[in-house]
DOPA-230017 format. One line per 8 residues: for each residue z negated, y, x negated of N, C-alpha, C. Coordinates in steps of 0.02 Angstrom, whole numbers, plus 50000, padded with zeros to 5 digits. Example, Ala and Ser with C-alpha at 12.3 -4.5 7.8 and 13.67 -1.06 7.14 Angstrom:
49610,49716,49340,49610,49775,49385,49610,49835,49340 ~ 49646,49888,49358,49643,49947,49316,49606,50002,49355
This chain:
45064,56498,44309,45026,56436,44299,45037,56390,44358 ~ 45042,56326,44344,45053,56276,44395,44998,56223,44391 ~ 44965,56211,44447,44914,56158,44450,44939,56104,44497 ~ 44983,56062,44472,45011,56009,44513,44959,55953,44522 ~ 44970,55914,44575,44929,55854,44583,44940,55807,44525 ~ 44888,55772,44503,44893,55728,44445,44920,55660,44467 ~ 44982,55660,44488,45016,55599,44511,45086,55600,44483 ~ 45113,55543,44461,45181,55541,44435,45232,55570,44485
45273,55617,44462,45325,55646,44504,45299,55695,44556 ~ 45236,55716,44550,45208,55761,44600,45243,55829,44600 ~ 45261,55853,44659,45292,55918,44667,45246,55966,44703 ~ 45191,55941,44730,45146,55984,44768,45087,56006,44724 ~ 45048,56052,44750,44992,56079,44713,44992,56155,44716 ~ 44957,56187,44670,44950,56260,44669,44998,56290,44619 ~ 45035,56341,44641,45084,56375,44598,45067,56450,44596 ~ 45053,56474,44536,45038,56545,44528,45104,56584,44522
45111,56636,44563,45173,56675,44565,45155,56749,44552 ~ 45186,56782,44505,45171,56852,44492,45197,56896,44549 ~ 45168,56956,44556,45194,57003,44606,45267,57019,44590 ~ 45309,57019,44641,45382,57028,44635,45415,56968,44601 ~ 45380,56912,44599,45408,56851,44571,45429,56801,44624 ~ 45459,56746,44602,45487,56696,44647,45466,56626,44624 ~ 45462,56581,44671,45454,56510,44656,45506,56472,44697 ~ 45536,56422,44666,45587,56382,44700,45572,56308,44691
45575,56271,44746,45565,56199,44745,45625,56164,44776 ~ 45644,56109,44746,45695,56064,44774,45662,55996,44783 ~ 45655,55976,44846,45623,55912,44863,45670,55874,44909 ~ 45705,55825,44881,45755,55790,44922,45808,55839,44946 ~ 45824,55838,45011,45875,55883,45037,45851,55954,45049 ~ 45785,55967,45041,45757,56033,45055,45756,56077,44993 ~ 45774,56141,45003,45763,56193,44953,45717,56245,44984 ~ 45663,56261,44950,45614,56310,44975,45604,56363,44922
45606,56426,44943,45596,56482,44897,45540,56526,44925 ~ 45494,56546,44881,45441,56592,44899,45447,56655,44856 ~ 45444,56713,44889,45442,56777,44854,45375,56810,44868 ~ 45342,56834,44816,45278,56867,44824,45285,56942,44813 ~ 45263,56981,44864,45256,57053,44857,45181,57070,44857 ~ 45164,57133,44848,45094,57152,44846,45058,57137,44911 ~ 45093,57145,44967,45063,57134,45033,45108,57093,45078 ~ 45148,57049,45049,45194,57010,45090,45214,56946,45054
45214,56891,45092,45245,56829,45070,45310,56821,45107 ~ 45361,56802,45071,45426,56788,45102,45445,56716,45086 ~ 45461,56677,45138,45479,56607,45130,45550,56596,45156 ~ 45592,56568,45114,45660,56551,45133,45672,56477,45122 ~ 45709,56446,45166,45721,56374,45157,45786,56353,45190 ~ 45815,56300,45164,45875,56270,45192,45877,56197,45173 ~ 45914,56157,45212,45916,56085,45202,45988,56060,45199 ~ 45998,56010,45157,46062,55976,45156,46065,55923,45210
46122,55892,45218,46132,55843,45271,46123,55771,45248 ~ 46111,55760,45184,46104,55693,45157,46030,55676,45151 ~ 46005,55632,45195,45934,55615,45196,45913,55579,45132 ~ 45960,55547,45098,45943,55508,45038,45946,55549,44973 ~ 45963,55613,44978,45966,55655,44919,45897,55657,44884 ~ 45895,55642,44820,45830,55632,44787,45815,55685,44734 ~ 45832,55747,44747,45816,55801,44700,45740,55812,44696 ~ 45717,55835,44638,45646,55850,44630,45638,55899,44573
45625,55963,44590,45616,56013,44537,45575,56071,44565 ~ 45546,56110,44519,45509,56171,44537,45515,56221,44480 ~ 45517,56285,44499,45525,56337,44448,45494,56403,44474 ~ 45455,56436,44431,45429,56503,44446,45463,56552,44399 ~ 45487,56609,44428,45527,56655,44389,45522,56726,44417 ~ 45538,56775,44376,45543,56844,44399,45613,56859,44424 ~ 45659,56813,44414,45728,56822,44434,45741,56789,44501 ~ 45770,56825,44550,45782,56795,44616,45835,56741,44612
45824,56683,44644,45874,56630,44645,45929,56646,44695 ~ 45983,56609,44691,46037,56617,44740,46014,56591,44808 ~ 46027,56630,44860,46006,56612,44928,46067,56609,44973 ~ 46080,56554,45007,46137,56552,45054,46125,56597,45114 ~ 46179,56621,45144,46173,56667,45200,46139,56636,45261 ~ 46145,56571,45269,46117,56539,45329,46046,56513,45318 ~ 46013,56532,45263,45945,56510,45250,45897,56539,45301 ~ 45848,56500,45323,45795,56526,45365,45752,56573,45324
45734,56631,45353,45700,56684,45316,45639,56707,45357 ~ 45579,56697,45330,45518,56716,45365,45474,56758,45320 ~ 45447,56812,45348,45405,56858,45310,45334,56860,45340 ~ 45284,56862,45298,45215,56863,45321,45179,56922,45288 ~ 45161,56972,45329,45125,57031,45304,45051,57015,45301 ~ 45019,57031,45244,44948,57017,45234,44915,57076,45199 ~ 44849,57077,45201,44811,57130,45168,44802,57111,45095 ~ 44856,57107,45059,44854,57088,44989,44866,57014,44979
44918,56997,44942,44932,56927,44929,44888,56902,44872 ~ 44868,56840,44876,44831,56809,44822,44879,56790,44766 ~ 44854,56765,44711,44897,56750,44653,44938,56687,44659 ~ 44924,56645,44709,44958,56580,44710,44972,56554,44780 ~ 45018,56507,44782,45038,56471,44842,45022,56397,44830 ~ 45000,56363,44883,44986,56292,44878,45032,56253,44925 ~ 45063,56201,44898,45105,56155,44937,45068,56089,44945 ~ 45070,56061,45005,45040,55995,45018,45089,55952,45057
45091,55886,45044,45132,55841,45084,45097,55827,45151 ~ 45136,55819,45204,45110,55807,45270,45153,55756,45307 ~ 45125,55726,45358,45164,55684,45403,45193,55727,45459 ~ 45246,55705,45492,45276,55744,45547,45226,55759,45603 ~ 45238,55814,45639,45193,55834,45693,45210,55802,45760 ~ 45261,55759,45761,45277,55721,45822,45290,55649,45802 ~ 45290,55605,45852,45312,55536,45840,45384,55536,45817 ~ 45402,55485,45778,45469,55480,45750,45502,55416,45776
45561,55422,45804,45600,55365,45825,45648,55348,45768 ~ 45634,55294,45733,45676,55274,45677,45731,55227,45701 ~ 45791,55243,45684,45849,55203,45705,45876,55165,45645 ~ 45864,55100,45641,45892,55061,45585,45968,55066,45583 ~ 45996,55058,45523,46069,55061,45516,46103,55009,45561 ~ 46071,54953,45570,46095,54900,45616,46033,54867,45646 ~ 46038,54841,45708,45979,54811,45741,45954,54749,45706 ~ 45890,54734,45716,45859,54672,45693,45848,54627,45753
45854,54562,45743,45837,54513,45794,45775,54475,45772 ~ 45724,54474,45815,45662,54439,45801,45659,54377,45846 ~ 45660,54319,45816,45661,54257,45855,45596,54247,45892 ~ 45598,54203,45943,45539,54188,45983,45483,54160,45939 ~ 45422,54182,45954,45362,54159,45919,45361,54178,45845 ~ 45401,54226,45825,45402,54249,45755,45363,54314,45747 ~ 45335,54324,45687,45304,54387,45668,45338,54411,45604 ~ 45367,54470,45607,45405,54496,45550,45374,54562,45528
45389,54580,45466,45367,54644,45439,45428,54684,45418 ~ 45433,54745,45443,45488,54790,45426,45458,54854,45397 ~ 45482,54874,45339,45459,54936,45308,45505,54992,45332 ~ 45474,55045,45358,45511,55102,45384,45494,55163,45341 ~ 45545,55200,45322,45534,55260,45281,45551,55322,45322 ~ 45504,55369,45324,45509,55431,45363,45508,55491,45315 ~ 45550,55542,45327,45548,55602,45284,45480,55637,45287 ~ 45456,55660,45230,45392,55695,45226,45400,55766,45251
45345,55797,45270,45341,55868,45285,45303,55903,45229 ~ 45311,55969,45226,45276,56009,45175,45238,56065,45209 ~ 45174,56073,45192,45135,56130,45214,45130,56181,45159 ~ 45140,56245,45176,45138,56300,45128,45080,56347,45147 ~ 45034,56358,45101,44975,56399,45116,44963,56451,45061 ~ 44933,56506,45081,44907,56555,45033,44842,56526,45005 ~ 44841,56514,44940,44784,56479,44909,44719,56518,44917 ~ 44720,56582,44903,44658,56622,44903,44628,56626,44974
44670,56639,45023,44646,56648,45092,44643,56582,45130 ~ 44671,56530,45101,44674,56465,45135,44705,56470,45204 ~ 44758,56509,45208,44795,56519,45270,44861,56481,45266 ~ 44874,56438,45314,44939,56404,45314,44992,56452,45340 ~ 45044,56460,45301,45099,56503,45320,45154,56466,45358 ~ 45166,56404,45336,45224,56369,45363,45216,56294,45350 ~ 45242,56254,45396,45252,56183,45382,45322,56165,45405 ~ 45356,56125,45366,45426,56110,45380,45444,56042,45351
45495,56010,45380,45517,55944,45355,45565,55952,45296 ~ 45565,55903,45252,45614,55904,45198,45684,55889,45225 ~ 45686,55855,45282,45750,55838,45313,45744,55851,45388 ~ 45792,55887,45415,45790,55907,45486,45813,55849,45530 ~ 45766,55818,45565,45782,55765,45613,45799,55796,45680 ~ 45834,55759,45721,45852,55784,45787,45794,55777,45836 ~ 45793,55819,45887,45744,55813,45941,45769,55763,45992 ~ 45724,55724,46020,45744,55676,46071,45687,55667,46120
45705,55657,46184,45655,55639,46234,45652,55564,46238 ~ 45593,55537,46230,45587,55465,46224,45535,55439,46273 ~ 45556,55395,46318,45510,55366,46366,45546,55324,46418 ~ 45509,55305,46470,45536,55261,46521,45588,55297,46564 ~ 45578,55363,46575,45625,55402,46615,45616,55475,46597 ~ 45649,55520,46635,45646,55591,46619,45578,55622,46635 ~ 45539,55588,46676,45473,55613,46695,45416,55585,46653 ~ 45426,55525,46627,45373,55492,46588,45398,55482,46517
45369,55517,46471,45391,55511,46401,45363,55567,46360 ~ 45393,55579,46302,45369,55631,46257,45426,55654,46212 ~ 45418,55715,46187,45467,55742,46140,45453,55714,46071 ~ 45504,55685,46040,45496,55653,45974,45551,55678,45927 ~ 45547,55657,45865,45603,55664,45819,45640,55598,45814 ~ 45704,55601,45802,45744,55540,45794,45790,55547,45735 ~ 45799,55492,45699,45843,55493,45641,45862,55422,45621 ~ 45925,55414,45602,45943,55351,45568,45910,55352,45500
45870,55301,45486,45830,55302,45425,45831,55235,45391 ~ 45794,55230,45337,45794,55169,45297,45741,55121,45323 ~ 45763,55062,45345,45718,55008,45367,45736,54946,45327 ~ 45687,54914,45296,45700,54856,45255,45645,54803,45266 ~ 45662,54740,45255,45612,54687,45258,45580,54674,45191 ~ 45606,54706,45138,45578,54697,45071,45573,54765,45037 ~ 45517,54778,45003,45509,54841,44967,45558,54848,44910 ~ 45580,54792,44881,45626,54794,44825,45694,54822,44845
45709,54821,44910,45774,54846,44933,45774,54920,44948 ~ 45716,54953,44941,45712,55024,44956,45742,55065,44899 ~ 45785,55114,44916,45806,55162,44864,45748,55209,44847 ~ 45750,55239,44789,45696,55283,44767,45702,55351,44800 ~ 45650,55370,44837,45647,55436,44869,45582,55470,44849 ~ 45585,55532,44826,45522,55569,44813,45495,55601,44877 ~ 45532,55596,44932,45514,55633,44992,45508,55589,45054 ~ 45496,55524,45044,45491,55478,45100,45422,55446,45105
45400,55430,45166,45336,55397,45179,45350,55327,45205 ~ 45319,55277,45176,45330,55208,45196,45277,55186,45246 ~ 45299,55159,45302,45254,55130,45352,45273,55057,45362 ~ 45228,55009,45345,45242,54939,45361,45231,54927,45436 ~ 45282,54900,45469,45278,54887,45541,45283,54811,45552 ~ 45231,54783,45582,45231,54712,45600,45253,54707,45673 ~ 45301,54664,45686,45324,54651,45755,45311,54577,45770 ~ 45269,54565,45819,45252,54496,45838,45282,54482,45906
45330,54436,45907,45364,54417,45969,45334,54352,45995 ~ 45288,54358,46042,45253,54300,46069,45287,54272,46132 ~ 45349,54293,46144,45385,54269,46202,45430,54210,46184 ~ 45466,54185,46233,45513,54129,46222,45584,54153,46209 ~ 45593,54218,46204,45661,54246,46196,45667,54284,46130 ~ 45728,54288,46106,45742,54329,46047,45738,54403,46065 ~ 45707,54442,46023,45698,54513,46035,45744,54553,45989 ~ 45783,54598,46018,45827,54641,45979,45793,54708,45967
45784,54725,45904,45751,54788,45886,45804,54839,45867 ~ 45813,54888,45912,45864,54939,45901,45834,55004,45874 ~ 45770,55014,45884,45735,55074,45861,45662,55056,45853 ~ 45629,55094,45810,45558,55082,45797,45521,55148,45803 ~ 45472,55149,45847,45434,55209,45863,45374,55214,45815 ~ 45373,55265,45772,45319,55275,45724,45273,55331,45750 ~ 45209,55315,45765,45162,55366,45791,45134,55410,45734 ~ 45178,55449,45703,45160,55486,45643,45097,55529,45649
45086,55566,45705,45026,55607,45709,44961,55567,45711 ~ 44965,55503,45726,44906,55460,45729,44892,55424,45663 ~ 44933,55436,45613,44928,55400,45549,44898,55445,45494 ~ 44869,55413,45444,44845,55448,45385,44897,55443,45329 ~ 44893,55489,45282,44941,55491,45227,44906,55472,45162 ~ 44935,55423,45126,44908,55399,45063,44961,55406,45009 ~ 44939,55403,44946,44986,55402,44890,44962,55348,44841 ~ 45010,55310,44814,44992,55258,44766,44995,55284,44695
44982,55240,44647,44978,55261,44577,45045,55280,44547 ~ 45099,55260,44581,45166,55276,44557,45195,55339,44591 ~ 45157,55368,44637,45179,55429,44670,45214,55418,44736 ~ 45214,55356,44762,45247,55342,44826,45198,55355,44884 ~ 45224,55382,44939,45184,55397,44998,45182,55337,45045 ~ 45124,55326,45077,45114,55271,45123,45073,55294,45184 ~ 45080,55256,45239,45033,55261,45294,45002,55192,45305 ~ 44954,55187,45351,44930,55122,45371,44986,55082,45402
44976,55017,45410,45025,54977,45446,45018,54988,45521 ~ 45073,54976,45556,45074,54978,45629,45095,54909,45654 ~ 45057,54881,45700,45072,54815,45727,45093,54821,45801 ~ 45151,54794,45817,45177,54794,45885,45179,54722,45909 ~ 45143,54708,45963,45137,54640,45989,45166,54636,46059 ~ 45218,54595,46067,45247,54582,46133,45218,54516,46158 ~ 45177,54520,46210,45145,54461,46237,45188,54427,46290 ~ 45177,54364,46299,45214,54325,46348,45198,54350,46419
45250,54352,46462,45241,54373,46531,45213,54444,46538 ~ 45229,54487,46490,45205,54556,46493,45263,54604,46482 ~ 45266,54656,46522,45318,54706,46514,45297,54760,46464 ~ 45234,54760,46446,45209,54808,46398,45195,54775,46331 ~ 45186,54816,46280,45169,54791,46214,45104,54823,46191 ~ 45069,54789,46148,45009,54817,46117,45027,54847,46050 ~ 44997,54904,46036,45010,54938,45973,44943,54949,45938 ~ 44938,54926,45877,44876,54933,45838,44892,54967,45771
44848,55012,45751,44856,55049,45689,44803,55025,45639 ~ 44824,55009,45578,44777,54987,45527,44726,55041,45510 ~ 44670,55019,45482,44616,55066,45467,44617,55091,45395 ~ 44661,55063,45353,44664,55084,45283,44735,55077,45258 ~ 44746,55098,45196,44812,55092,45166,44832,55018,45162 ~ 44896,55003,45167,44918,54933,45164,44905,54903,45095 ~ 44893,54839,45093,44875,54806,45030,44932,54809,44979 ~ 44995,54807,45002,45052,54808,44956,45059,54874,44920
45024,54926,44942,45026,54991,44908,44984,54991,44845 ~ 44940,54941,44837,44896,54940,44779,44842,54993,44784 ~ 44821,55020,44728,44770,55072,44728,44799,55137,44755 ~ 44766,55165,44805,44792,55226,44837,44738,55280,44841 ~ 44762,55341,44854,44718,55398,44866,44735,55427,44934 ~ 44685,55441,44975,44696,55472,45040,44712,55546,45031 ~ 44770,55567,45056,44790,55637,45051,44772,55677,45114 ~ 44779,55644,45172,44766,55679,45236,44752,55628,45290
44704,55645,45334,44691,55604,45392,44742,55617,45447 ~ 44736,55583,45504,44785,55592,45558,44780,55661,45590 ~ 44836,55687,45613,44836,55749,45650,44801,55740,45717 ~ 44810,55681,45748,44779,55665,45811,44730,55608,45800 ~ 44667,55618,45817,44617,55565,45807,44614,55517,45866 ~ 44640,55537,45924,44639,55495,45983,44704,55458,45988 ~ 44703,55393,45976,44764,55352,45977,44769,55309,46040 ~ 44730,55326,46092,44730,55285,46152,44799,55280,46184
44837,55335,46179,44903,55335,46210,44950,55285,46178 ~ 44933,55262,46117,44977,55214,46083,44958,55142,46095 ~ 44902,55130,46130,44879,55061,46138,44927,55019,46179 ~ 44956,55049,46230,45003,55012,46273,45063,55055,46287 ~ 45121,55030,46273,45183,55065,46287,45233,55016,46315 ~ 45283,55042,46349,45336,54997,46372,45375,54973,46312 ~ 45402,54913,46316,45441,54885,46261,45501,54929,46246 ~ 45536,54953,46298,45595,54993,46287,45579,55058,46250
45519,55085,46263,45500,55148,46231,45482,55140,46158 ~ 45467,55079,46137,45444,55069,46068,45498,55042,46021 ~ 45532,54990,46043,45579,54958,45997,45647,54942,46028 ~ 45656,54961,46091,45720,54944,46122,45723,54871,46140 ~ 45771,54854,46181,45777,54784,46201,45848,54770,46224
């Protein structure tokens, strides 16, 4: 039995798996397989290299699926497995440095809006015990140290990703989260945007009526005669998302660290 979320194209929810049975999900570039034993959950997963791959399928079976030799393989011993596994969409556990395919130039005294799409994460839990077994990204981004220097900064994820000034230009992804980013250049100089820093752990996750994932908007303000920028996070889902449902609050409730950052650390220059 499958109790999916009541949303178009939903792949998450509760999946009942018989003892010695298997469940397989394909979400974008990620393939995830769960095997249920009487006292053990086994999770296997692997990812493709194409971030834009838009696969979406799920299947529960008594027949084991084909598993590549290089698949990650994790086993969890428990005092009796429950009848089902629950999958939930999540935001990344670190900030994400999004690298547009080509830089944007923001003219002096202009305010622009850029939509940034970030790969979703998936949380896997034992439904009966409400124990999280694993969380993983649908697409493996690279690790990067991001900050003013080697001493001041933080470990983030980095990836060349989809950034657009219009929602109509976005390709269809079942595994991407859209963040509207406003950049306000209050200086007298043109600003070159080479990367966009998304504070994913400080954001909430929403879903619209069509099944697309959203976060609040992020506003980056570069003030005149200032080497730092102000960063503000919206309090609700963006208006362009229409009617939405809150799926998860922020991983980090304290966003003070995002209020002021160096310009180079946020968008490049």
